[in-house]
TORBA-152386 format. One record per atom (N, C-alpha, C): residue in three letters; x, y, z; atom name; residue number from 1. Coordinates in Angstrom, 3 decimals. Layout:
<rs>
rest|east|north|up|atom|nr
ala|X|Y|Z|CA|NUM
...
</rs>
This chain:
<rs>
rest|east|north|up|atom|nr
unk|108.866|59.493|104.669|N|1
unk|108.210|60.708|105.164|CA|1
unk|108.744|61.954|104.458|C|1
unk|110.074|62.024|104.356|N|2
unk|110.690|63.176|103.697|CA|2
unk|110.268|63.257|102.235|C|2
unk|110.133|62.079|101.590|N|3
unk|109.734|62.043|100.180|CA|3
unk|108.327|62.612|99.998|C|3
unk|107.425|62.245|100.916|N|4
unk|106.047|62.759|100.833|CA|4
unk|106.018|64.268|101.029|C|4
unk|106.823|64.764|101.988|N|5
unk|106.893|66.210|102.215|CA|5
unk|107.371|66.947|100.973|C|5
unk|108.391|66.395|100.336|N|6
unk|108.943|67.040|99.136|CA|6
unk|107.918|67.027|97.995|C|6
unk|107.272|65.859|97.798|N|7
unk|106.274|65.739|96.734|CA|7
unk|105.099|66.696|96.979|C|7
unk|104.691|66.790|98.239|N|8
unk|103.591|67.692|98.578|CA|8
unk|103.962|69.138|98.303|C|8
unk|105.177|69.523|98.658|N|9
unk|105.635|70.892|98.425|CA|9
unk|105.672|71.221|96.934|C|9
unk|106.138|70.254|96.125|N|10
unk|106.206|70.475|94.677|CA|10
unk|104.815|70.634|94.084|C|10
unk|103.871|69.779|94.510|N|11
unk|102.495|69.870|94.022|CA|11
unk|101.860|71.182|94.458|C|11
unk|102.128|71.594|95.707|N|12
unk|101.573|72.846|96.217|CA|12
unk|102.043|74.027|95.378|C|12
unk|103.332|74.077|95.089|N|13
unk|103.884|75.187|94.300|CA|13
unk|103.302|75.174|92.892|C|13
unk|103.163|73.976|92.322|N|14
unk|102.579|73.853|90.985|CA|14
unk|101.143|74.356|90.970|C|14
unk|100.348|73.939|91.971|N|15
unk|98.956|74.382|92.060|CA|15
unk|98.853|75.889|92.230|C|15
unk|99.732|76.435|93.077|N|16
unk|99.711|77.879|93.318|CA|16
unk|99.961|78.648|92.025|C|16
unk|100.936|78.186|91.253|N|17
unk|101.251|78.844|89.987|CA|17
unk|100.087|78.717|88.999|C|17
unk|99.506|77.520|88.911|N|18
unk|98.406|77.296|87.972|CA|18
unk|97.193|78.145|88.334|C|18
unk|96.841|78.199|89.620|N|19
unk|95.683|78.979|90.050|CA|19
unk|95.897|80.468|89.814|C|19
unk|97.129|80.922|89.997|N|20
unk|97.430|82.336|89.728|CA|20
unk|97.303|82.640|88.236|C|20
unk|97.750|81.688|87.396|N|21
unk|97.663|81.886|85.962|CA|21
unk|96.222|81.862|85.463|C|21
unk|95.355|81.159|86.175|N|22
unk|93.954|81.057|85.770|CA|22
unk|93.180|82.345|86.028|C|22
unk|93.696|83.221|86.862|N|23
unk|93.037|84.505|87.076|CA|23
unk|92.256|84.586|88.367|C|23
unk|91.737|85.796|88.641|N|24
unk|91.071|86.087|89.911|CA|24
unk|89.741|85.376|90.066|C|24
unk|89.088|85.003|88.965|N|25
unk|87.783|84.351|89.088|CA|25
unk|87.886|83.014|89.791|C|25
unk|89.085|82.411|89.783|N|26
unk|89.248|81.128|90.438|CA|26
unk|89.166|81.243|91.957|C|26
unk|89.407|82.404|92.499|N|27
unk|89.307|82.586|93.947|CA|27
unk|88.101|83.449|94.311|C|27
unk|87.289|83.782|93.319|N|28
unk|86.074|84.553|93.554|CA|28
unk|84.864|83.741|93.171|C|28
unk|83.969|84.371|92.417|N|29
unk|82.760|83.687|91.970|CA|29
unk|83.036|83.042|90.621|C|29
unk|83.040|81.705|90.586|N|30
unk|83.465|80.977|89.411|CA|30
unk|82.307|80.675|88.473|C|30
unk|82.638|80.577|87.188|N|31
unk|81.712|80.052|86.211|CA|31
unk|81.621|78.540|86.388|C|31
unk|80.562|77.893|85.880|N|32
unk|80.426|76.438|86.071|CA|32
unk|81.630|75.638|85.601|C|32
unk|82.172|75.959|84.404|N|33
unk|83.303|75.173|83.909|CA|33
unk|84.556|75.402|84.755|C|33
unk|84.689|76.584|85.340|N|34
unk|85.833|76.848|86.202|CA|34
unk|85.723|76.072|87.512|C|34
unk|84.509|75.929|88.007|N|35
unk|84.285|75.147|89.227|CA|35
unk|84.641|73.683|88.995|C|35
unk|84.223|73.143|87.841|N|36
unk|84.546|71.751|87.504|CA|36
unk|86.058|71.563|87.398|C|36
unk|86.726|72.504|86.749|N|37
unk|88.174|72.416|86.589|CA|37
unk|88.876|72.475|87.944|C|37
unk|88.400|73.318|88.843|N|38
unk|88.999|73.415|90.177|CA|38
unk|88.869|72.094|90.938|C|38
unk|87.701|71.435|90.812|N|39
unk|87.516|70.133|91.455|CA|39
unk|88.461|69.089|90.876|C|39
unk|88.611|69.103|89.564|N|40
unk|89.503|68.136|88.917|CA|40
unk|90.953|68.336|89.350|C|40
unk|91.372|69.591|89.409|N|41
unk|92.742|69.887|89.808|CA|41
unk|92.998|69.423|91.240|C|41
unk|92.032|69.668|92.119|N|42
unk|92.186|69.238|93.512|CA|42
unk|92.325|67.718|93.610|C|42
unk|91.510|67.002|92.820|N|43
unk|91.569|65.536|92.843|CA|43
unk|92.895|65.037|92.271|C|43
unk|93.322|65.633|91.157|N|44
unk|94.575|65.213|90.526|CA|44
unk|95.777|65.498|91.418|C|44
unk|95.694|66.552|92.216|N|45
unk|96.806|66.908|93.090|CA|45
unk|96.939|65.925|94.251|C|45
unk|95.802|65.402|94.723|N|46
unk|95.826|64.506|95.889|CA|46
unk|96.474|63.157|95.583|C|46
unk|96.269|62.661|94.372|N|47
unk|96.742|61.312|94.032|CA|47
unk|98.253|61.180|94.130|C|47
unk|99.049|61.999|93.435|N|48
unk|100.517|61.841|93.546|CA|48
unk|101.074|62.228|94.911|C|48
unk|100.352|63.071|95.667|N|49
unk|100.835|63.431|97.001|CA|49
unk|100.729|62.255|97.962|C|49
unk|99.644|61.495|97.847|N|50
unk|99.401|60.401|98.793|CA|50
unk|100.025|59.080|98.360|C|50
unk|100.157|58.864|97.038|N|51
unk|100.667|57.586|96.521|CA|51
unk|102.041|57.790|95.903|C|51
unk|103.073|57.359|96.622|N|52
unk|104.442|57.560|96.138|CA|52
unk|104.805|56.620|94.996|C|52
unk|103.955|55.627|94.715|N|53
unk|104.230|54.714|93.601|CA|53
unk|103.919|55.362|92.254|C|53
unk|103.155|56.475|92.281|N|54
unk|102.835|57.198|91.053|CA|54
unk|103.898|58.264|90.818|C|54
unk|104.532|58.263|89.655|N|55
unk|105.537|59.297|89.365|CA|55
unk|104.969|60.694|89.524|C|55
unk|105.722|61.553|90.181|N|56
unk|105.257|62.914|90.437|CA|56
unk|104.975|63.659|89.143|C|56
unk|105.753|63.337|88.122|N|57
unk|105.605|64.012|86.830|CA|57
unk|104.215|63.780|86.240|C|57
unk|103.632|62.595|86.486|N|58
unk|102.305|62.301|85.962|CA|58
unk|101.274|63.287|86.507|C|58
unk|101.363|63.561|87.804|N|59
unk|100.432|64.498|88.415|CA|59
unk|100.594|65.904|87.870|C|59
unk|101.856|66.323|87.701|N|60
unk|102.123|67.675|87.189|CA|60
unk|101.617|67.813|85.756|C|60
unk|101.858|66.785|84.934|N|61
unk|101.393|66.828|83.539|CA|61
unk|99.869|66.920|83.484|C|61
unk|99.171|66.147|84.347|N|62
unk|97.709|66.173|84.362|CA|62
unk|97.184|67.553|84.760|C|62
unk|97.824|68.164|85.765|N|63
unk|97.399|69.490|86.216|CA|63
unk|97.623|70.536|85.123|C|63
unk|98.780|70.470|84.468|N|64
unk|99.093|71.417|83.386|CA|64
unk|98.119|71.223|82.223|C|64
unk|97.751|69.959|81.940|N|65
unk|96.779|69.688|80.870|CA|65
unk|95.435|70.332|81.176|C|65
unk|94.995|70.229|82.431|N|66
unk|93.741|70.871|82.835|CA|66
unk|93.836|72.381|82.660|C|66
unk|94.992|72.943|82.995|N|67
unk|95.200|74.378|82.820|CA|67
unk|95.089|74.770|81.337|C|67
unk|95.673|73.969|80.450|N|68
unk|95.606|74.257|79.012|CA|68
unk|94.159|74.192|78.525|C|68
unk|93.417|73.197|79.002|N|69
unk|92.009|73.094|78.635|CA|69
unk|91.218|74.311|79.126|C|69
unk|91.565|74.782|80.328|N|70
unk|90.914|75.983|80.860|CA|70
unk|91.158|77.172|79.939|C|70
unk|92.399|77.328|79.483|N|71
unk|92.735|78.455|78.611|CA|71
unk|91.994|78.346|77.280|C|71
unk|91.854|77.130|76.767|N|72
unk|91.118|76.936|75.517|CA|72
unk|89.657|77.336|75.691|C|72
unk|89.063|76.893|76.805|N|73
unk|87.676|77.261|77.102|CA|73
unk|87.527|78.767|77.223|C|73
unk|88.476|79.402|77.898|N|74
unk|88.424|80.852|78.094|CA|74
unk|88.513|81.588|76.764|C|74
unk|89.399|81.142|75.876|N|75
unk|89.549|81.785|74.570|CA|75
unk|88.296|81.594|73.718|C|75
unk|87.724|80.398|73.772|N|76
unk|86.492|80.148|73.022|CA|76
unk|85.367|81.065|73.495|C|76
unk|85.218|81.196|74.815|N|77
unk|84.164|82.056|75.356|CA|77
unk|84.425|83.528|75.068|C|77
unk|85.703|83.887|74.874|N|78
unk|86.073|85.274|74.587|CA|78
unk|85.835|85.623|73.126|C|78
unk|86.137|84.705|72.235|N|79
unk|86.069|84.974|70.803|CA|79
unk|84.705|84.669|70.187|C|79
unk|83.997|83.679|70.722|N|80
unk|82.729|83.265|70.134|CA|80
unk|81.624|83.348|71.180|C|80
unk|80.714|84.292|70.970|N|81
unk|79.652|84.506|71.950|CA|81
unk|78.765|83.276|72.150|C|81
unk|78.349|82.567|71.089|N|82
unk|77.548|81.351|71.309|CA|82
unk|78.265|80.321|72.170|C|82
unk|79.602|80.239|72.001|N|83
unk|80.374|79.285|72.803|CA|83
unk|80.344|79.684|74.274|C|83
unk|80.373|80.974|74.553|N|84
unk|80.329|81.437|75.940|CA|84
unk|79.013|81.046|76.597|C|84
unk|77.912|81.142|75.833|N|85
unk|76.607|80.762|76.367|CA|85
unk|76.563|79.276|76.694|C|85
unk|77.140|78.464|75.807|N|86
unk|77.161|77.020|76.018|CA|86
unk|78.038|76.652|77.206|C|86
unk|79.207|77.283|77.310|N|87
unk|80.181|76.933|78.346|CA|87
unk|79.774|77.476|79.712|C|87
unk|79.375|78.744|79.753|N|88
unk|79.127|79.409|81.041|CA|88
unk|77.654|79.646|81.343|C|88
unk|76.788|79.492|80.341|N|89
unk|75.386|79.812|80.551|CA|89
unk|75.149|81.311|80.406|C|89
unk|73.936|81.751|80.707|N|90
unk|73.612|83.173|80.629|CA|90
unk|72.695|83.567|81.783|C|90
unk|72.633|84.862|82.094|N|91
unk|71.784|85.305|83.213|CA|91
unk|70.316|84.987|82.968|C|91
unk|69.587|84.753|84.062|N|92
unk|68.150|84.479|83.994|CA|92
unk|67.393|85.551|84.764|C|92
unk|66.488|86.253|84.091|N|93
unk|65.678|87.281|84.735|CA|93
unk|64.508|86.588|85.435|C|93
unk|64.549|86.516|86.752|N|94
unk|63.535|85.784|87.522|CA|94
unk|62.456|86.702|88.108|C|94
unk|62.726|88.007|88.138|N|95
unk|61.713|88.984|88.566|CA|95
unk|61.657|90.090|87.523|C|95
unk|60.458|90.363|87.016|N|96
unk|60.286|91.443|86.051|CA|96
unk|59.143|92.350|86.502|C|96
unk|58.679|93.202|85.618|N|97
unk|57.650|94.179|86.016|CA|97
unk|56.327|93.523|86.410|C|97
unk|56.123|92.259|85.978|N|98
unk|54.898|91.548|86.328|CA|98
unk|55.033|90.729|87.603|C|98
unk|56.250|90.587|88.091|N|99
unk|56.482|89.788|89.292|CA|99
unk|57.456|88.654|89.017|C|99
unk|57.217|87.516|89.620|N|100
unk|58.114|86.370|89.502|CA|100
unk|57.909|85.671|88.165|C|100
unk|59.006|85.356|87.489|N|101
unk|58.944|84.582|86.255|CA|101
unk|59.112|83.111|86.629|C|101
unk|58.009|82.405|86.709|N|102
unk|58.033|81.018|87.159|CA|102
unk|58.815|80.118|86.204|C|102
unk|58.736|80.406|84.916|N|103
unk|59.451|79.592|83.928|CA|103
unk|60.952|79.643|84.169|C|103
unk|61.476|80.843|84.440|N|104
unk|62.911|80.989|84.680|CA|104
unk|63.335|80.307|85.983|C|104
unk|62.447|80.325|86.977|N|105
unk|62.749|79.617|88.221|CA|105
unk|62.871|78.117|87.973|C|105
unk|61.913|77.565|87.234|N|106
unk|61.948|76.141|86.923|CA|106
unk|63.182|75.800|86.105|C|106
unk|63.530|76.668|85.195|N|107
unk|64.707|76.457|84.343|CA|107
unk|65.979|76.355|85.172|C|107
unk|66.011|77.055|86.300|N|108
unk|67.181|77.042|87.182|CA|108
unk|67.007|76.085|88.365|C|108
unk|65.978|75.220|88.293|N|109
unk|65.722|74.237|89.352|CA|109
unk|65.569|74.892|90.723|C|109
unk|64.759|75.966|90.755|N|110
unk|64.555|76.708|91.992|CA|110
unk|63.070|76.881|92.246|C|110
unk|62.718|77.141|93.511|N|111
unk|61.358|77.531|93.843|CA|111
unk|61.384|78.939|94.421|C|111
unk|60.217|79.440|94.798|N|112
unk|60.130|80.822|95.278|CA|112
unk|60.915|81.003|96.580|C|112
unk|60.923|79.977|97.427|N|113
unk|61.679|80.069|98.686|CA|113
unk|63.165|80.266|98.419|C|113
unk|63.693|79.584|97.403|N|114
unk|65.099|79.765|97.030|CA|114
unk|65.347|81.196|96.560|C|114
unk|64.404|81.719|95.778|N|115
unk|64.526|83.100|95.301|CA|115
unk|64.514|84.083|96.462|C|115
unk|63.581|83.893|97.391|N|116
unk|63.473|84.780|98.552|CA|116
unk|64.756|84.729|99.380|C|116
unk|65.315|83.540|99.547|N|117
unk|66.553|83.408|100.311|CA|117
unk|67.693|84.166|99.643|C|117
unk|67.808|84.042|98.322|N|118
unk|68.853|84.759|97.585|CA|118
unk|68.662|86.265|97.689|C|118
unk|67.402|86.705|97.667|N|119
unk|67.124|88.134|97.799|CA|119
unk|67.520|88.645|99.176|C|119
unk|67.235|87.861|100.212|N|120
unk|67.609|88.282|101.574|CA|120
unk|69.125|88.415|101.702|C|120
unk|69.852|87.479|101.121|N|121
unk|71.318|87.549|101.159|CA|121
unk|71.804|88.833|100.494|C|121
unk|71.096|89.241|99.415|N|122
unk|71.471|90.462|98.701|CA|122
unk|70.933|91.728|99.363|C|122
unk|70.111|91.569|100.432|N|123
unk|69.622|92.737|101.161|CA|123
unk|68.211|93.165|100.820|C|123
unk|67.450|92.317|100.110|N|124
unk|66.064|92.632|99.748|CA|124
unk|65.145|91.620|100.429|C|124
unk|64.179|92.112|101.206|N|125
unk|63.355|91.218|102.011|CA|125
unk|61.929|91.070|101.483|C|125
unk|61.534|91.901|100.527|N|126
unk|60.211|91.789|99.924|CA|126
unk|60.359|91.501|98.430|C|126
unk|59.443|90.701|97.905|N|127
unk|59.528|90.342|96.492|CA|127
unk|59.360|91.549|95.576|C|127
unk|58.713|92.594|96.060|N|128
unk|58.526|93.785|95.234|CA|128
unk|59.467|94.918|95.628|C|128
unk|60.583|94.568|96.282|N|129
unk|61.604|95.579|96.589|CA|129
unk|62.442|95.930|95.360|C|129
unk|62.320|95.135|94.293|N|130
unk|63.145|95.353|93.099|CA|130
unk|62.263|95.439|91.860|C|130
unk|62.732|96.204|90.873|N|131
unk|62.051|96.241|89.583|CA|131
unk|62.365|94.967|88.793|C|131
unk|63.644|94.622|88.810|N|132
unk|64.100|93.422|88.107|CA|132
unk|65.102|92.679|88.982|C|132
unk|65.033|91.364|88.940|N|133
unk|65.996|90.534|89.647|CA|133
unk|66.462|89.416|88.741|C|133
unk|67.733|89.101|88.789|N|134
unk|68.255|88.049|87.924|CA|134
unk|69.363|87.259|88.599|C|134
unk|69.489|86.024|88.176|N|135
unk|70.593|85.182|88.597|CA|135
unk|71.640|85.197|87.499|C|135
unk|72.859|85.611|87.874|N|136
unk|73.946|85.640|86.913|CA|136
unk|74.376|84.214|86.568|C|136
unk|75.204|84.082|85.540|N|137
unk|75.640|82.752|85.112|CA|137
unk|76.473|82.047|86.171|C|137
unk|77.082|82.822|87.097|N|138
unk|77.851|82.196|88.176|CA|138
unk|76.997|81.898|89.412|C|138
unk|75.689|82.162|89.330|N|139
unk|74.779|81.821|90.419|CA|139
unk|74.479|82.947|91.390|C|139
unk|75.163|84.074|91.277|N|140
unk|74.914|85.193|92.189|CA|140
unk|73.646|85.945|91.778|C|140
unk|73.005|86.600|92.768|N|141
unk|71.765|87.337|92.524|CA|141
unk|72.063|88.819|92.363|C|141
unk|71.522|89.421|91.299|N|142
unk|71.652|90.857|91.061|CA|142
unk|70.265|91.444|90.882|C|142
unk|70.121|92.737|91.186|N|143
unk|68.794|93.348|91.095|CA|143
unk|68.887|94.831|90.790|C|143
unk|67.813|95.334|90.175|N|144
unk|67.620|96.771|90.014|CA|144
unk|66.622|97.181|91.091|C|144
unk|67.093|97.767|92.195|N|145
unk|66.205|98.026|93.340|CA|145
unk|65.307|99.230|93.127|C|145
unk|64.187|99.227|93.838|N|146
unk|63.304|100.382|93.851|CA|146
unk|63.869|101.436|94.801|C|146
unk|63.396|102.663|94.646|N|147
unk|63.932|103.762|95.452|CA|147
unk|63.627|103.564|96.934|C|147
unk|62.464|103.027|97.239|N|148
unk|62.067|102.807|98.628|CA|148
unk|61.664|101.355|98.823|C|148
unk|62.035|100.797|99.958|N|149
unk|61.652|99.414|100.244|CA|149
unk|60.173|99.353|100.600|C|149
unk|59.576|98.170|100.402|N|150
unk|58.132|98.033|100.581|CA|150
unk|57.697|98.254|102.024|C|150
unk|58.451|97.744|102.994|N|151
unk|58.073|97.887|104.393|CA|151
unk|59.266|97.570|105.270|C|151
unk|59.069|97.742|106.565|N|152
unk|60.135|97.438|107.520|CA|152
unk|59.813|96.178|108.318|C|152
unk|58.856|95.399|107.848|N|153
unk|58.445|94.179|108.536|CA|153
unk|58.817|92.962|107.688|C|153
unk|59.289|91.920|108.354|N|154
unk|59.734|90.728|107.640|CA|154
unk|58.534|89.935|107.106|C|154
unk|58.492|89.648|105.789|N|155
unk|57.376|88.881|105.233|CA|155
unk|57.543|87.380|105.448|C|155
unk|56.413|86.693|105.571|N|156
unk|56.391|85.239|105.672|CA|156
unk|55.830|84.660|104.375|C|156
unk|56.378|83.527|103.949|N|157
unk|55.888|82.852|102.763|CA|157
unk|54.661|82.013|103.138|C|157
unk|53.512|82.319|102.532|N|158
unk|52.286|81.578|102.809|CA|158
unk|52.013|80.508|101.757|C|158
unk|52.260|80.848|100.493|N|159
unk|52.092|79.880|99.405|CA|159
unk|53.299|79.990|98.477|C|159
unk|53.903|78.862|98.195|N|160
unk|55.066|78.810|97.313|CA|160
unk|54.751|77.858|96.169|C|160
unk|54.492|78.436|94.982|N|161
unk|54.175|77.661|93.781|CA|161
unk|53.096|76.616|94.046|C|161
unk|51.991|77.097|94.606|N|162
unk|50.823|76.258|94.812|CA|162
unk|50.807|75.450|96.096|C|162
unk|51.876|75.542|96.905|N|163
unk|51.965|74.746|98.127|CA|163
unk|51.871|75.655|99.357|C|163
unk|50.776|75.578|100.110|N|164
unk|50.640|76.399|101.320|CA|164
unk|51.631|75.970|102.402|C|164
unk|52.132|76.947|103.147|N|165
unk|52.999|76.685|104.293|CA|165
unk|52.126|76.769|105.545|C|165
unk|51.721|75.609|106.054|N|166
unk|50.772|75.569|107.173|CA|166
unk|51.311|76.237|108.429|C|166
unk|52.601|76.109|108.670|N|167
unk|53.201|76.709|109.865|CA|167
unk|53.127|78.229|109.805|C|167
unk|53.473|78.807|108.662|N|168
unk|53.410|80.262|108.513|CA|168
unk|51.971|80.762|108.495|C|168
unk|51.064|79.977|107.916|N|169
unk|49.646|80.360|107.901|CA|169
unk|49.100|80.449|109.323|C|169
unk|49.462|79.474|110.136|N|170
unk|49.019|79.476|111.537|CA|170
unk|49.642|80.627|112.309|C|170
unk|50.887|80.923|112.002|N|171
unk|51.609|81.979|112.727|CA|171
unk|50.975|83.348|112.520|C|171
unk|50.435|83.600|111.327|N|172
unk|49.859|84.919|111.052|CA|172
unk|48.332|84.919|111.112|C|172
unk|47.736|83.822|111.605|N|173
unk|46.299|83.788|111.815|CA|173
unk|45.483|83.480|110.580|C|173
unk|46.096|82.842|109.583|N|174
unk|45.364|82.457|108.376|CA|174
unk|44.980|80.985|108.490|C|174
unk|43.787|80.706|108.999|N|175
unk|43.352|79.311|109.028|CA|175
unk|42.865|78.916|107.630|C|175
unk|42.501|77.645|107.487|N|176
unk|42.105|77.125|106.176|CA|176
unk|40.895|77.864|105.618|C|176
unk|39.946|78.148|106.493|N|177
unk|38.725|78.826|106.051|CA|177
unk|39.025|80.240|105.563|C|177
unk|39.869|80.936|106.301|N|178
unk|40.203|82.311|105.910|CA|178
unk|41.016|82.335|104.615|C|178
unk|41.940|81.387|104.467|N|179
unk|42.744|81.316|103.250|CA|179
unk|41.860|81.029|102.041|C|179
unk|40.924|80.092|102.188|N|180
unk|40.030|79.757|101.079|CA|180
unk|39.160|80.951|100.695|C|180
unk|38.718|81.694|101.708|N|181
unk|37.898|82.882|101.434|CA|181
unk|38.706|83.935|100.684|C|181
unk|39.970|84.104|101.102|N|182
unk|40.842|85.080|100.436|CA|182
unk|41.081|84.675|98.981|C|182
unk|41.380|83.406|98.763|N|183
unk|41.646|82.925|97.403|CA|183
unk|40.398|83.038|96.530|C|183
unk|39.226|82.833|97.125|N|184
unk|37.974|82.959|96.377|CA|184
unk|37.774|84.392|95.912|C|184
unk|38.140|85.347|96.769|N|185
unk|38.047|86.767|96.399|CA|185
unk|38.955|87.083|95.215|C|185
unk|40.097|86.388|95.167|N|186
unk|41.053|86.628|94.089|CA|186
unk|40.804|85.716|92.879|C|186
unk|39.728|84.934|92.968|N|187
unk|39.363|84.010|91.885|CA|187
unk|40.537|83.081|91.546|C|187
unk|41.093|82.483|92.593|N|188
unk|42.260|81.623|92.406|CA|188
unk|42.179|80.402|93.304|C|188
unk|42.795|79.327|92.860|N|189
unk|42.966|78.122|93.660|CA|189
unk|44.419|78.066|94.130|C|189
unk|44.703|77.350|95.223|N|190
unk|46.087|77.300|95.727|CA|190
unk|47.106|76.912|94.667|C|190
unk|46.773|75.934|93.823|N|191
unk|47.726|75.455|92.822|CA|191
unk|47.992|76.492|91.728|C|191
unk|47.144|77.532|91.650|N|192
unk|47.331|78.583|90.648|CA|192
unk|48.168|79.748|91.173|C|192
unk|48.549|79.696|92.450|N|193
unk|49.286|80.800|93.063|CA|193
unk|50.788|80.559|92.937|C|193
unk|51.480|81.493|92.323|N|194
unk|52.934|81.412|92.214|CA|194
unk|53.571|81.731|93.559|C|194
unk|53.101|82.811|94.184|N|195
unk|53.659|83.208|95.479|CA|195
unk|52.656|84.069|96.235|C|195
unk|52.654|83.880|97.556|N|196
unk|51.843|84.723|98.439|CA|196
unk|52.615|84.903|99.731|C|196
unk|52.908|86.149|100.069|N|197
unk|53.600|86.457|101.314|CA|197
unk|52.797|87.486|102.094|C|197
unk|53.080|87.567|103.386|N|198
unk|52.432|88.567|104.234|CA|198
unk|53.435|89.032|105.286|C|198
unk|53.424|90.314|105.605|N|199
unk|54.329|90.810|106.637|CA|199
unk|53.544|91.173|107.898|C|199
unk|54.245|91.652|108.900|N|200
unk|53.629|91.944|110.184|CA|200
unk|52.642|93.092|110.159|C|200
unk|52.639|93.859|109.070|N|201
unk|51.702|94.977|108.932|CA|201
unk|50.451|94.570|108.155|C|201
unk|50.377|93.297|107.741|N|202
unk|49.227|92.825|106.981|CA|202
unk|49.330|93.091|105.492|C|202
unk|50.517|93.421|105.025|N|203
unk|50.747|93.699|103.593|CA|203
unk|50.974|92.378|102.862|C|203
unk|50.143|92.105|101.865|N|204
unk|50.197|90.837|101.143|CA|204
unk|50.758|91.047|99.736|C|204
unk|51.719|90.203|99.389|N|205
unk|52.177|90.095|97.995|CA|205
unk|51.497|88.857|97.429|C|205
unk|50.712|89.047|96.361|N|206
unk|49.960|87.928|95.794|CA|206
unk|50.154|87.897|94.287|C|206
unk|50.566|86.735|93.787|N|207
unk|50.734|86.588|92.339|CA|207
unk|50.104|85.286|91.868|C|207
unk|49.113|85.442|91.005|N|208
unk|48.456|84.292|90.386|CA|208
unk|49.174|83.967|89.092|C|208
unk|49.262|82.686|88.779|N|209
unk|49.965|82.252|87.572|CA|209
unk|49.363|82.911|86.334|C|209
unk|50.233|83.518|85.526|N|210
unk|49.792|84.165|84.290|CA|210
unk|49.317|85.591|84.464|C|210
unk|49.381|86.124|85.701|N|211
unk|48.924|87.488|85.960|CA|211
unk|50.005|88.286|86.686|C|211
unk|49.853|89.626|86.635|N|212
unk|50.772|90.489|87.354|CA|212
unk|50.484|90.418|88.851|C|212
unk|51.530|90.584|89.648|N|213
unk|51.357|90.509|91.104|CA|213
unk|50.496|91.664|91.629|C|213
unk|49.882|91.426|92.797|N|214
unk|49.067|92.434|93.469|CA|214
unk|49.608|92.683|94.870|C|214
unk|49.422|93.891|95.347|N|215
unk|49.724|94.222|96.736|CA|215
unk|48.406|94.513|97.435|C|215
unk|48.089|93.714|98.451|N|216
unk|46.824|93.826|99.176|CA|216
unk|47.108|94.007|100.664|C|216
unk|46.088|94.344|101.400|N|217
unk|46.231|94.535|102.844|CA|217
unk|45.144|93.778|103.590|C|217
unk|45.502|93.255|104.749|N|218
unk|44.552|92.521|105.570|CA|218
unk|44.952|92.639|107.026|C|218
unk|44.140|92.103|107.895|N|219
unk|44.433|92.121|109.326|CA|219
unk|45.304|90.928|109.696|C|219
unk|46.300|91.182|110.516|N|220
unk|47.202|90.130|110.974|CA|220
unk|46.906|89.833|112.438|C|220
unk|46.701|88.556|112.743|N|221
unk|46.360|88.170|114.112|CA|221
unk|47.578|87.686|114.901|C|221
unk|48.530|87.101|114.214|N|222
unk|49.702|86.560|114.903|CA|222
unk|50.821|87.577|115.016|C|222
unk|51.922|87.136|115.614|N|223
unk|53.110|87.990|115.755|CA|223
unk|54.347|87.173|115.408|C|223
unk|55.336|87.849|114.812|N|224
unk|56.606|87.188|114.513|CA|224
unk|57.704|88.219|114.400|C|224
</rs>
């Protein structure tokens, strides 16, 4: 028991020193390669702590090796810009002056609902609350906000990349017939719609694939 306590304390001190040497990003928003390294270090630390048959030095050497690899990666990303793009990736502009960039969403394995959720976390509740929105290489959402927000009512997602949300459609009084009539007015089919939202004031955000988004108004029958 005492041996395990001592080994655990030594590994803990080693990890603390290594994490401090790696910098503040290790305890904040990490780049992808830093996240992988943190997982590896955690796994390597557990093995010698739990298995006393493994020499403690083996665990320490493995952790220090990971630290050296981290420093090499950091220097490469610092000195060579192409290497930084390969190692850490680059920001993706998912909202521009035309609306949602569907290609960038697909590139990041996301749909419009994921984008809307990230925007809400950042404090933006309407897709047109920002001029530009982007996902940084560490996965965080950044935006250039507009001077005034679009409305004070929470929008509901009605169509997300061609897929209608039947529950939200029913909630705001958009039955199938009314939705089809609306889409016919916009000369669009459901599968051609990148995003369609509506808020409690009847304000619609509508974006057809390949076109700039539109802001329209209609009557809302439901409440939320």
